[in-house]
C-alpha positions in Angstrom: 0.0 0.0 0.0 1.5 3.3 -1.0 1.8 6.3 1.3 -0.8 8.3 -0.7 -3.3 5.4 -0.4 -2.7 5.3 3.3 -3.3 9.0 3.6 -6.1 9.5 1.1 -7.7 6.1 0.6 -8.2 4.2 -2.6 -8.3 6.1 -5.9 -11.6 4.4 -6.9 -13.3 5.9 -3.9 -12.9 9.3 -5.4 -14.7 8.3 -8.6 -18.1 9.9 -8.2 -19.7 7.4 -10.5 -18.9 4.6 -8.1 -20.2 4.1 -4.5 -17.8 5.0 -1.8 -18.8 2.0 0.3 -21.5 -0.6 0.7 -23.8 -1.2 3.7 -26.0 -4.1 4.5 -29.1 -3.6 6.7 -29.9 -6.9 8.4 -33.1 -7.3 10.5 -32.4 -8.7 14.0 -35.9 -10.1 14.4 -38.7 -10.5 12.0 -41.5 -7.9 12.5 -39.3 -5.5 14.5 -37.6 -2.5 13.0 -34.2 -3.1 14.6 -31.2 -3.9 12.4 -27.6 -4.8 12.5 -25.4 -2.9 9.9 -22.4 -4.3 8.1 -20.0 -2.4 5.8 -17.4 -3.1 3.2 -15.6 -1.1 0.5 -16.7 -3.6 -2.1 -19.9 -5.5 -2.8 -18.0 -8.8 -3.1 -16.3 -8.1 0.3 -19.6 -7.3 1.9 -21.3 -10.5 0.7 -18.3 -12.6 1.6 -18.4 -11.1 5.1 -22.1 -11.7 5.5 -21.8 -15.3 4.3 -18.8 -16.0 6.6 -20.9 -14.8 9.5 -23.8 -17.1 8.4 -26.2 -14.3 7.4 -28.7 -15.5 4.8 -29.9 -13.0 2.1 -33.6 -13.2 3.2 -34.6 -9.8 4.4 -31.2 -8.2 3.9 -31.0 -4.8 2.1 -27.8 -3.7 0.6 -27.1 0.0 -0.2 -24.6 1.7 -2.4 -23.3 4.7 -0.4 -22.1 7.7 -2.4 -20.2 10.7 -1.1 -22.4 13.7 -0.3 -22.0 17.0 -2.2 -18.8 18.9 -1.4 -20.7 21.5 0.5 -22.6 18.9 2.5 -19.8 16.5 3.7 -21.9 14.8 6.3 -24.8 13.8 4.0 -24.2 10.7 2.0 -26.5 9.4 -0.8 -27.7 5.8 -0.4 -29.3 3.7 -3.1 -30.8 0.3 -2.4 -29.4 -2.3 -4.7 -31.9 -4.7 -6.3 -31.5 -8.1 -4.6 -31.4 -10.0 -7.9 -28.0 -8.4 -8.6 -26.4 -10.2 -5.7 -28.5 -13.3 -5.1 -29.4 -16.4 -7.1 -33.0 -17.2 -8.2 -33.1 -19.5 -5.1 -32.1 -16.6 -2.8 -28.5 -17.7 -2.1 -25.6 -15.2 -2.3 -23.8 -14.9 -5.6 -20.1 -15.4 -5.7 -17.3 -14.2 -7.9 -17.2 -14.4 -11.0 -21.0 -14.6 -11.3 -21.3 -11.6 -8.9 -18.9 -9.5 -11.1 -20.9 -10.4 -14.2 -24.1 -9.5 -12.5 -22.8 -6.0 -11.8 -21.0 -5.5 -15.1 -24.0 -3.6 -16.7 -24.8 -1.8 -13.4 -21.3 -0.3 -13.2 -20.9 0.0 -17.0 -17.2 0.5 -18.0 -15.9 -0.4 -14.5 -16.0 -4.2 -14.7 -14.1 -6.0 -17.4 -13.1 -9.6 -17.7 -10.4 -10.4 -15.1 -10.4 -6.9 -13.5 -12.5 -4.1 -12.2 -12.3 -0.5 -10.9 -12.7 -1.8 -7.3 -9.5 -3.8 -7.4 -7.6 -1.2 -5.4 -10.1 -1.5 -2.4 -9.9 -3.5 0.7 -12.5 -6.3 0.7 -12.6 -6.6 4.5 -16.1 -6.4 6.0 -17.1 -5.1 9.5 -20.1 -5.0 11.6 -22.2 -4.8 13.8 
């Protein structure tokens, strides 16, 4: 990791056409509006972390988090991601390379065969 990356973060996180990070909202109990939140710099890292922690996709919402406007640093924009982009028809998590292929059109121009614009990011997940 270079000194600039340590100081300023990954270059792809400054690309305003890409999310800064990803957040999963996981219900703690059915019928109650209380959630655990999990975060990763990549969608694949987030799904790997959820799966590693034995969290099933049912009821989970995943958001793309974009930086807020320059004048409004503390307000991020969040978009919910359609579940069919990161799950199979049976409701299981998608894995690489199928996950990459699923997002190829969603992030047009950022995912190519064998590489993507997210390759400079840490895939570690955290939460809750």
